[in-house]
C-alpha positions as CSV (number, residue, x, y, z in Angstrom):
1,M,0.2,-0.3,-0.5
2,K,0.7,3.7,-1.3
3,K,1.7,5.5,1.9
4,T,-0.8,8.3,0.0
5,D,-3.8,5.5,-0.3
6,A,-3.1,4.6,3.3
7,V,-3.7,8.2,4.4
8,A,-6.9,8.8,2.6
9,A,-7.9,5.2,4.2
10,L,-7.0,7.2,7.6
11,A,-8.8,9.8,6.9
12,A,-11.8,8.5,6.1
13,L,-12.1,6.4,8.9
14,A,-10.9,9.2,11.7
15,Q,-15.0,10.1,12.1
16,D,-17.5,8.3,14.4
17,N,-20.1,7.5,12.1
18,R,-17.8,6.4,9.4
19,L,-15.8,4.4,11.8
20,D,-19.0,2.5,12.8
21,V,-20.1,1.6,9.2
22,F,-17.6,0.3,8.1
23,R,-16.6,-1.9,12.0
24,L,-20.3,-3.1,11.0
25,L,-19.6,-4.1,7.5
26,V,-16.7,-6.3,8.2
27,Q,-18.8,-7.7,11.3
28,A,-21.4,-8.6,8.1
29,G,-18.7,-9.9,6.4
30,P,-18.2,-10.3,2.3
31,A,-21.9,-10.3,1.5
32,G,-22.8,-7.3,3.2
33,L,-25.5,-5.4,4.1
34,P,-28.2,-3.1,2.5
35,A,-27.5,0.8,3.3
36,G,-31.1,0.5,3.9
37,Q,-30.2,-1.9,6.8
38,V,-26.9,-0.1,7.6
39,A,-28.7,3.1,8.1
40,Q,-30.6,1.3,10.7
41,K,-28.8,-0.4,12.6
42,L,-26.9,2.9,12.8
43,K,-29.0,5.6,13.2
44,L,-28.7,7.3,10.5
45,A,-30.0,9.4,8.1
46,P,-30.0,8.2,4.6
47,N,-28.5,11.8,2.8
48,T,-26.0,11.0,6.0
49,L,-25.8,8.0,5.2
50,T,-24.7,8.4,1.7
51,F,-21.9,10.7,2.7
52,H,-19.8,8.5,5.0
53,F,-20.2,5.8,1.8
54,D,-18.7,7.3,-1.2
55,R,-16.2,8.3,1.8
56,L,-15.0,4.7,2.3
57,R,-15.8,3.7,-1.1
58,D,-13.3,6.8,-2.0
59,A,-11.0,5.5,0.8
60,G,-11.2,2.2,-1.4
61,L,-12.4,0.6,1.8
62,V,-16.0,-0.2,0.5
63,T,-17.6,-1.9,-2.7
64,V,-21.1,-1.3,-3.6
65,R,-23.2,-3.9,-5.7
66,R,-27.4,-3.0,-6.8
67,D,-29.4,-6.0,-5.7
68,G,-32.9,-5.3,-7.1
69,R,-33.4,-2.0,-5.1
70,S,-30.9,-2.2,-2.7
71,M,-27.7,-1.1,-2.6
72,I,-25.1,-3.8,-0.8
73,Y,-22.1,-1.8,0.6
74,A,-19.2,-4.6,1.8
75,T,-15.3,-4.5,3.0
76,R,-12.6,-4.4,0.4
77,F,-10.7,-6.6,3.0
78,A,-7.6,-7.2,0.9
79,T,-7.4,-2.8,1.4
80,M,-8.7,-3.1,5.5
81,N,-5.5,-6.4,5.6
82,A,-3.1,-4.0,3.4
83,L,-3.6,-1.2,5.7
84,V,-2.6,-3.3,8.3
85,Q,0.1,-4.3,7.6
86,F,0.8,-0.6,6.3
87,L,0.8,-0.3,9.3
88,T,2.9,-2.5,11.6
89,E,5.2,-3.6,8.5
90,N,8.0,-1.9,10.5
91,C,7.0,-3.1,13.6
92,C,10.0,-3.1,16.9
93,Q,12.8,-2.6,13.9
94,G,13.9,-0.5,16.4
95,S,14.2,-2.3,19.9
96,L,16.6,-2.8,21.8
97,T,15.4,-6.2,22.9
98,G,15.9,-7.7,19.6
99,R,13.1,-9.2,19.8
100,A,10.4,-8.2,16.6
101,E,8.1,-11.2,17.5
102,E,6.6,-9.7,20.2
103,C,5.2,-7.1,18.6
104,A,4.6,-8.8,15.3
105,P,1.1,-7.7,13.8
106,V,-2.2,-10.4,13.9
107,A,-2.7,-12.2,11.4
108,A,-4.6,-11.0,8.2
109,C,-8.7,-11.0,8.5
110,A,-10.2,-13.5,6.6
111,P,-13.7,-13.4,7.0
112,V,-15.8,-16.9,7.0
113,G,-16.3,-18.5,3.4
114,A,-13.1,-16.4,2.2
115,P,-9.9,-18.4,1.0
116,P,-7.6,-17.8,3.4
117,A,-4.9,-14.5,3.3
118,P,-1.7,-14.9,1.5
119,A,1.2,-15.3,4.3
120,P,2.4,-11.1,5.6
121,R,6.0,-10.5,3.9
122,T,9.1,-10.6,6.9
123,R,12.0,-8.7,6.0
124,K,15.4,-10.0,7.6
125,R,16.9,-8.0,9.6
126,E,20.7,-8.0,9.1
127,G,23.1,-9.1,11.8
128,V,19.6,-10.7,13.7
129,A,20.3,-14.3,12.9
């Protein structure tokens, strides 16, 4: 993930309603949820919700598809996992303990029924066995 993409994703999530929407969609998994159901669960007005969905879509965090008259929104798990990896890729590399495994990120999120996420890349530190 590029730094500009990470900034866009973090900016989109840096608002309480959008963060609630995103977390609800993560819970829903790859099937996603109809916009009306999201509005009802979070008690948000449809026009307000549309604005929040647009910000999340622009940041690449959610997708939308039409199903009849409903708009179904779903998390882009690849983008979410790329953001977490971007934020943690240099975790503890400057640690004085030399034990980077203590602060390694958790495994990537894979929704139930989805193929497993690829293993994160690791970098060997010079001078460390």
